[in-house]
MIDOSE-1310 file (N, C-alpha, C; in nm, 2 decimals, decimal comma, always signed):
residues 183
mkil	-1,56/+1,71/-1,24/-1,58/+1,61/-1,36/-1,42/+1,56/-1,40; -1,34/+1,67/-1,40/-1,20/+1,60/-1,45/-1,15/+1,49/-1,36; -1,16/+1,49/-1,22/-1,12/+1,40/-1,15/-1,18/+1,26/-1,17; -1,30/+1,28/-1,19/-1,38/+1,14/-1,22/-1,32/+1,07/-1,34
iqlf	-1,31/+1,15/-1,46/-1,25/+1,10/-1,56/-1,11/+1,05/-1,55; -1,04/+1,13/-1,48/-0,91/+1,09/-1,44/-0,91/+0,96/-1,36; -1,00/+0,93/-1,26/-1,01/+0,81/-1,20/-1,06/+0,70/-1,27; -1,14/+0,72/-1,37/-1,19/+0,62/-1,46/-1,06/+0,57/-1,56
lifa	-1,00/+0,67/-1,61/-0,89/+0,63/-1,71/-0,76/+0,57/-1,64; -0,73/+0,61/-1,52/-0,61/+0,56/-1,43/-0,66/+0,42/-1,41; -0,75/+0,39/-1,35/-0,81/+0,25/-1,31/-0,81/+0,17/-1,43; -0,87/+0,22/-1,56/-0,89/+0,14/-1,67/-0,76/+0,10/-1,72
kmga	-0,65/+0,20/-1,71/-0,53/+0,16/-1,76/-0,47/+0,04/-1,67; -0,49/+0,07/-1,53/-0,45/-0,05/-1,46/-0,52/-0,19/-1,48; -0,65/-0,17/-1,50/-0,72/-0,30/-1,53/-0,69/-0,36/-1,66; -0,63/-0,28/-1,77/-0,59/-0,33/-1,89/-0,46/-0,41/-1,88
vtfg	-0,38/-0,37/-1,78/-0,24/-0,42/-1,80/-0,20/-0,50/-1,68; -0,29/-0,52/-1,59/-0,26/-0,62/-1,48/-0,33/-0,76/-1,49; -0,23/-0,86/-1,50/-0,26/-0,99/-1,51/-0,24/-1,06/-1,38; -0,33/-1,14/-1,32/-0,31/-1,21/-1,20/-0,38/-1,16/-1,08
ggya	-0,48/-1,06/-1,10/-0,56/-1,03/-1,00/-0,51/-0,92/-0,92; -0,58/-0,88/-0,81/-0,55/-0,77/-0,73/-0,42/-0,76/-0,67; -0,35/-0,87/-0,63/-0,22/-0,86/-0,58/-0,12/-0,82/-0,69; -0,14/-0,86/-0,79/-0,04/-0,83/-0,90/-0,06/-0,68/-0,95
mlpi	-0,16/-0,63/-0,91/-0,19/-0,49/-0,93/-0,13/-0,39/-0,85; -0,08/-0,45/-0,73/-0,03/-0,38/-0,63/+0,09/-0,27/-0,67; +0,20/-0,32/-0,73/+0,29/-0,23/-0,78/+0,27/-0,13/-0,87; +0,16/-0,14/-0,95/+0,09/-0,03/-1,03/+0,03/+0,07/-0,96
lqre	-0,06/+0,01/-0,86/-0,13/+0,09/-0,77/-0,04/+0,18/-0,70; +0,07/+0,13/-0,65/+0,16/+0,22/-0,56/+0,22/+0,33/-0,66; +0,26/+0,30/-0,78/+0,31/+0,38/-0,87/+0,21/+0,50/-0,90; +0,10/+0,46/-0,95/-0,01/+0,55/-0,99/-0,07/+0,62/-0,88
vvdn	-0,13/+0,56/-0,78/-0,19/+0,62/-0,68/-0,13/+0,68/-0,57; +0,00/+0,63/-0,53/+0,05/+0,68/-0,43/+0,17/+0,79/-0,48; +0,26/+0,73/-0,57/+0,37/+0,81/-0,62/+0,33/+0,93/-0,71; +0,26/+0,88/-0,82/+0,22/+0,98/-0,92/+0,11/+1,08/-0,89
hhwa	+0,01/+1,04/-0,83/-0,10/+1,12/-0,82/-0,13/+1,16/-0,67; -0,07/+1,10/-0,57/-0,08/+1,13/-0,43/-0,22/+1,12/-0,38; -0,30/+1,03/-0,42/-0,43/+1,02/-0,40/-0,44/+0,93/-0,25; -0,34/+0,86/-0,23/-0,34/+0,78/-0,10/-0,19/+0,77/-0,05
tdee	-0,17/+0,74/+0,08/-0,05/+0,71/+0,12/-0,02/+0,56/+0,11; +0,12/+0,52/+0,12/+0,13/+0,38/+0,13/+0,06/+0,31/+0,24; +0,05/+0,38/+0,36/-0,02/+0,32/+0,47/-0,17/+0,30/+0,43; -0,24/+0,40/+0,38/-0,37/+0,39/+0,33/-0,38/+0,28/+0,22
lmdy	-0,30/+0,28/+0,14/-0,31/+0,16/+0,03/-0,31/+0,04/+0,11; -0,22/+0,01/+0,20/-0,20/-0,12/+0,26/-0,34/-0,14/+0,35; -0,40/-0,04/+0,40/-0,53/-0,04/+0,47/-0,64/-0,09/+0,37; -0,65/-0,02/+0,25/-0,74/-0,06/+0,15/-0,72/-0,21/+0,10
yalg	-0,61/-0,24/+0,10/-0,59/-0,40/+0,06/-0,64/-0,48/+0,16; -0,60/-0,45/+0,28/-0,66/-0,52/+0,41/-0,81/-0,54/+0,40; -0,87/-0,42/+0,38/-1,01/-0,41/+0,38/-1,07/-0,48/+0,25; -1,01/-0,46/+0,14/-1,05/-0,55/+0,01/-1,04/-0,70/+0,05
qvtp	-0,95/-0,74/+0,13/-0,94/-0,89/+0,15/-1,05/-0,94/+0,23; -1,11/-0,85/+0,32/-1,21/-0,90/+0,42/-1,34/-0,86/+0,37; -1,36/-0,79/+0,27/-1,50/-0,75/+0,20/-1,52/-0,84/+0,10; -1,65/-0,86/+0,06/-1,69/-0,95/-0,07/-1,64/-0,88/-0,19
gmia	-1,61/-0,96/-0,28/-1,57/-0,91/-0,42/-1,41/-0,92/-0,43; -1,38/-0,88/-0,57/-1,24/-0,89/-0,59/-1,15/-0,77/-0,53; -1,03/-0,80/-0,48/-0,95/-0,71/-0,42/-0,93/-0,58/-0,51; -0,91/-0,59/-0,64/-0,86/-0,49/-0,73/-0,99/-0,40/-0,73
vnva	-1,11/-0,45/-0,74/-1,23/-0,36/-0,74/-1,25/-0,30/-0,63; -1,25/-0,37/-0,51/-1,27/-0,30/-0,38/-1,17/-0,19/-0,37; -1,04/-0,21/-0,39/-0,95/-0,11/-0,36/-0,97/+0,01/-0,46; -1,01/-0,01/-0,57/-1,05/+0,11/-0,68/-1,16/+0,16/-0,61
tfig	-1,26/+0,11/-0,56/-1,38/+0,14/-0,49/-1,33/+0,25/-0,37; -1,26/+0,19/-0,29/-1,22/+0,27/-0,17/-1,15/+0,39/-0,20; -1,06/+0,41/-0,30/-0,99/+0,50/-0,35/-1,07/+0,61/-0,40; -1,16/+0,57/-0,50/-1,26/+0,66/-0,56/-1,36/+0,73/-0,47
lklk	-1,40/+0,65/-0,36/-1,49/+0,70/-0,25/-1,40/+0,80/-0,17; -1,29/+0,77/-0,14/-1,20/+0,87/-0,06/-1,19/+1,01/-0,13; -1,16/+1,00/-0,27/-1,14/+1,12/-0,35/-1,26/+1,21/-0,38; -1,38/+1,13/-0,42/-1,50/+1,19/-0,47/-1,62/+1,13/-0,43
gfwg	-1,63/+1,07/-0,31/-1,75/+1,00/-0,27/-1,81/+0,89/-0,37; -1,94/+0,89/-0,36/-2,00/+0,79/-0,43/-1,96/+0,78/-0,58; -1,96/+0,91/-0,64/-1,93/+0,90/-0,79/-1,80/+0,86/-0,82; -1,69/+0,91/-0,73/-1,57/+0,87/-0,74/-1,53/+0,72/-0,73
glfa	-1,61/+0,67/-0,64/-1,61/+0,51/-0,62/-1,66/+0,44/-0,75; -1,78/+0,49/-0,80/-1,83/+0,44/-0,92/-1,75/+0,45/-1,03; -1,69/+0,57/-1,07/-1,60/+0,58/-1,18/-1,47/+0,50/-1,17; -1,42/+0,48/-1,06/-1,29/+0,41/-1,03/-1,33/+0,26/-1,06
tigv	-1,43/+0,22/-1,01/-1,48/+0,09/-1,01/-1,51/+0,05/-1,16; -1,59/+0,12/-1,22/-1,61/+0,11/-1,37/-1,49/+0,09/-1,45; -1,39/+0,20/-1,41/-1,27/+0,20/-1,48/-1,20/+0,08/-1,47; -1,18/-0,01/-1,35/-1,09/-0,10/-1,34/-1,16/-0,22/-1,38
itps	-1,30/-0,23/-1,41/-1,34/-0,36/-1,46/-1,38/-0,36/-1,60; -1,38/-0,24/-1,66/-1,41/-0,23/-1,80/-1,32/-0,30/-1,90; -1,18/-0,28/-1,89/-1,08/-0,35/-1,97/-1,10/-0,50/-1,94; -1,12/-0,56/-1,81/-1,12/-0,70/-1,81/-1,25/-0,77/-1,87
miii	-1,36/-0,67/-1,86/-1,48/-0,73/-1,92/-1,47/-0,75/-2,08; -1,40/-0,64/-2,13/-1,38/-0,64/-2,28/-1,28/-0,75/-2,31; -1,17/-0,75/-2,25/-1,08/-0,87/-2,27/-1,12/-1,00/-2,26; -1,19/-1,04/-2,14/-1,25/-1,17/-2,13/-1,35/-1,20/-2,23
tvia	-1,43/-1,11/-2,26/-1,53/-1,14/-2,36/-1,47/-1,19/-2,50; -1,37/-1,10/-2,53/-1,29/-1,13/-2,67/-1,23/-1,28/-2,65; -1,15/-1,30/-2,53/-1,09/-1,43/-2,51/-1,18/-1,54/-2,52; -1,31/-1,52/-2,45/-1,39/-1,63/-2,43/-1,45/-1,67/-2,57
mfft	-1,46/-1,56/-2,67/-1,50/-1,59/-2,79/-1,41/-1,68/-2,88; -1,30/-1,66/-2,85/-1,19/-1,75/-2,93/-1,12/-1,83/-2,86; -1,11/-1,85/-2,73/-1,02/-1,92/-2,66/-1,03/-2,08/-2,70; -1,16/-2,12/-2,72/-1,16/-2,28/-2,74/-1,10/-2,32/-2,86
qfee	-1,08/-2,22/-2,96/-1,00/-2,24/-3,09/-0,85/-2,23/-3,06; -0,80/-2,17/-2,94/-0,66/-2,17/-2,93/-0,61/-2,23/-2,80; -0,69/-2,28/-2,72/-0,64/-2,33/-2,59/-0,55/-2,45/-2,60; -0,56/-2,54/-2,70/-0,46/-2,65/-2,72/-0,33/-2,60/-2,79
npyv	-0,32/-2,47/-2,85/-0,20/-2,43/-2,91/-0,09/-2,41/-2,81; +0,02/-2,48/-2,85/+0,14/-2,48/-2,76/+0,19/-2,35/-2,73; +0,18/-2,25/-2,83/+0,23/-2,11/-2,81/+0,15/-2,05/-2,70; +0,02/-2,07/-2,69/-0,07/-2,00/-2,61/-0,03/-2,06/-2,47
ahaf	-0,02/-2,19/-2,46/+0,00/-2,25/-2,33/+0,14/-2,20/-2,28; +0,24/-2,19/-2,36/+0,37/-2,14/-2,32/+0,36/-1,99/-2,28; +0,28/-1,92/-2,35/+0,26/-1,78/-2,31/+0,21/-1,77/-2,17; +0,10/-1,84/-2,13/+0,04/-1,84/-2,02/+0,13/-1,88/-1,91
tgir	+0,22/-1,98/-1,94/+0,32/-2,02/-1,84/+0,41/-1,91/-1,81; +0,46/-1,83/-1,90/+0,53/-1,71/-1,88/+0,46/-1,61/-1,80; +0,33/-1,58/-1,84/+0,27/-1,48/-1,77/+0,24/-1,52/-1,62; +0,22/-1,65/-1,59/+0,21/-1,69/-1,45/+0,34/-1,66/-1,36
acvc	+0,45/-1,70/-1,43/+0,59/-1,66/-1,37/+0,60/-1,52/-1,35; +0,57/-1,45/-1,43/+0,59/-1,29/-1,41/+0,49/-1,26/-1,31; +0,37/-1,30/-1,28/+0,28/-1,24/-1,19/+0,33/-1,28/-1,06; +0,39/-1,39/-1,04/+0,46/-1,43/-0,91/+0,56/-1,33/-0,88
ilil	+0,64/-1,29/-0,96/+0,74/-1,19/-0,93/+0,68/-1,06/-0,90; +0,57/-1,02/-0,96/+0,50/-0,90/-0,93/+0,47/-0,90/-0,79; +0,39/-1,01/-0,77/+0,34/-1,02/-0,63/+0,45/-1,02/-0,51; +0,57/-1,09/-0,54/+0,68/-1,09/-0,45/+0,75/-0,95/-0,43
davi	+0,74/-0,88/-0,55/+0,82/-0,74/-0,55/+0,70/-0,65/-0,44; +0,58/-0,67/-0,47/+0,49/-0,59/-0,38/+0,51/-0,64/-0,24; +0,50/-0,75/-0,21/+0,53/-0,80/-0,08/+0,65/-0,72/+0,00; +0,77/-0,75/-0,08/+0,89/-0,69/-0,03/+0,89/-0,54/+0,00
klgk	+0,83/-0,47/-0,09/+0,80/-0,32/-0,08/+0,70/-0,30/+0,04; +0,60/-0,36/+0,05/+0,51/-0,35/+0,15/+0,56/-0,38/+0,29; +0,63/-0,50/+0,29/+0,71/-0,54/+0,42/+0,78/-0,45/+0,48; +0,87/-0,39/+0,40/+0,97/-0,29/+0,45/+0,89/-0,18/+0,50
ksvr	+0,77/-0,14/+0,46/+0,71/-0,02/+0,51/+0,62/-0,06/+0,62; +0,57/-0,20/+0,65/+0,48/-0,24/+0,73/+0,55/-0,28/+0,86; +0,66/-0,36/+0,85/+0,74/-0,42/+0,97/+0,84/-0,34/+1,01; +0,80/-0,26/+1,12/+0,87/-0,13/+1,16/+0,93/-0,16/+1,30
dkrt	+0,88/-0,26/+1,37/+0,93/-0,27/+1,51/+0,89/-0,41/+1,55; +0,92/-0,44/+1,69/+0,91/-0,58/+1,72/+0,76/-0,63/+1,72; +0,65/-0,54/+1,75/+0,53/-0,58/+1,75/+0,48/-0,61/+1,61; +0,52/-0,55/+1,50/+0,48/-0,56/+1,37/+0,55/-0,68/+1,30
laif	+0,67/-0,71/+1,37/+0,76/-0,83/+1,33/+0,67/-0,96/+1,41; +0,64/-0,94/+1,50/+0,57/-1,05/+1,56/+0,43/-1,09/+1,50; +0,35/-0,98/+1,46/+0,23/-1,01/+1,40/+0,26/-1,07/+1,25; +0,38/-1,02/+1,18/+0,41/-1,07/+1,06/+0,45/-1,21/+1,07
llil	+0,53/-1,26/+1,16/+0,57/-1,39/+1,18/+0,46/-1,48/+1,21; +0,36/-1,44/+1,30/+0,26/-1,51/+1,33/+0,17/-1,53/+1,20; +0,14/-1,45/+1,13/+0,04/-1,45/+1,02/+0,12/-1,55/+0,91; +0,26/-1,53/+0,88/+0,32/-1,60/+0,80/+0,32/-1,75/+0,85
aval	+0,33/-1,79/+0,97/+0,30/-1,93/+1,01/+0,17/-1,97/+0,99; +0,08/-1,89/+1,02/-0,06/-1,94/+0,99/-0,09/-1,97/+0,84; -0,03/-1,88/+0,75/-0,04/-1,87/+0,61/+0,02/-2,02/+0,56; +0,14/-2,04/+0,62/+0,21/-2,16/+0,56/+0,18/-2,29/+0,61
fapv	+0,13/-2,28/+0,74/+0,11/-2,41/+0,80/-0,04/-2,46/+0,84; -0,14/-2,36/+0,82/-0,28/-2,38/+0,87/-0,35/-2,34/+0,73; -0,45/-2,45/+0,69/-0,53/-2,40/+0,58/-0,65/-2,32/+0,61; -0,63/-2,20/+0,64/-0,73/-2,10/+0,69/-0,77/-2,00/+0,58
spvf	-0,88/-1,95/+0,59/-0,91/-1,84/+0,50/-0,82/-1,71/+0,52; -0,78/-1,64/+0,40/-0,73/-1,52/+0,43/-0,81/-1,43/+0,51; -0,93/-1,41/+0,51/-1,01/-1,34/+0,59/-0,97/-1,36/+0,75; -0,96/-1,48/+0,78/-0,94/-1,54/+0,92/-0,78/-1,47/+0,95
svvl	-0,69/-1,48/+0,86/-0,56/-1,42/+0,89/-0,56/-1,27/+0,90; -0,65/-1,21/+0,82/-0,67/-1,05/+0,85/-0,71/-1,01/+0,99; -0,83/-1,08/+1,03/-0,89/-1,06/+1,14/-0,80/-1,10/+1,25; -0,72/-1,20/+1,25/-0,64/-1,25/+1,35/-0,52/-1,14/+1,37
agvv	-0,47/-1,09/+1,26/-0,36/-0,98/+1,26/-0,43/-0,85/+1,34; -0,55/-0,83/+1,30/-0,61/-0,71/+1,36/-0,61/-0,73/+1,50; -0,67/-0,84/+1,55/-0,69/-0,87/+1,70/-0,56/-0,87/+1,77; -0,46/-0,93/+1,70/-0,32/-0,94/+1,78/-0,26/-0,81/+1,78
gffl	-0,28/-0,72/+1,66/-0,22/-0,59/+1,66/-0,30/-0,49/+1,77; -0,42/-0,51/+1,79/-0,50/-0,44/+1,90/-0,44/-0,47/+2,01; -0,42/-0,60/+2,07/-0,38/-0,63/+2,20/-0,22/-0,61/+2,22; -0,14/-0,62/+2,10/+0,00/-0,58/+2,12/+0,05/-0,43/+2,13
kpsd	-0,05/-0,36/+2,08/-0,02/-0,21/+2,08/-0,03/-0,15/+2,23; +0,06/-0,08/+2,28/+0,06/-0,05/+2,40/-0,05/+0,08/+2,41; -0,10/+0,10/+2,52/-0,20/+0,19/+2,56/-0,14/+0,32/+2,54; -0,22/+0,43/+2,54/-0,17/+0,57/+2,52/-0,10/+0,61/+2,64
kkeg	-0,17/+0,56/+2,75/-0,11/+0,59/+2,90/+0,03/+0,55/+2,92; +0,06/+0,42/+2,86/+0,18/+0,36/+2,88/+0,29/+0,44/+2,79; +0,25/+0,48/+2,67/+0,34/+0,55/+2,60/+0,37/+0,69/+2,65; +0,26/+0,75/+2,71/+0,28/+0,89/+2,76/+0,36/+0,88/+2,89
aak	+0,35/+0,77/+2,97/+0,43/+0,77/+3,08/+0,58/+0,74/+3,05; +0,60/+0,67/+2,94/+0,74/+0,62/+2,91/+0,81/+0,75/+2,86; +0,75/+0,85/+2,81/+0,81/+0,98/+2,76/+0,87/+1,07/+2,86
C-alpha cells in the first residue's frame, strides 16, 4: 500500500506543477521516476513516451499509467493515473469558475505569455536530454534526421512519425547473425 500512496503523491505533485502537457512533464518525470525513485530507466521512460504518443489519451496520463502498471500492476496504474489527473481537475475546475472574470485582464494575459515561453524551454531541455541518450550511432541518427524532416516538412500525425520510426528502426537494425559474425 505504501508504494501505491507514493505513486499517487509523486504523480499528483507532477500533475500540480506541470504546465504545457505531457512533454513539459518530461524533465520532472526524469528526475522523479528515473533519478530519485529508480522506477524506470531513461530508455524505459522514452519507450513509455513513444507508447503514450500512439495510444489514445493524454501522454502524461498514459505514461503515469504505464509506470504504475510496471510497478504494481492494475492498482499501481490506477493510483498513478488518478494522482496525475487529480490536480489538473481541481485547478481546471477552479480556473473555469473564475476565468471569464479575468480573461481580459492584461496581467493574466502576460502571465500566460510567460508560462508558454517557459514551457517551450522545458520541452527543449527534455528533447536535448533525450536526444543525447537516444541518438547513439549512425542508425539512430538516420532515424532522428528522417523523423525531423517529416515533422518539419510534412503535415502528418505524430502517430505516423512514431510508427515510421519504428518501421525504419526495425529494418535498419542489423540481424543478430550479422552482429555475431562481425564479432
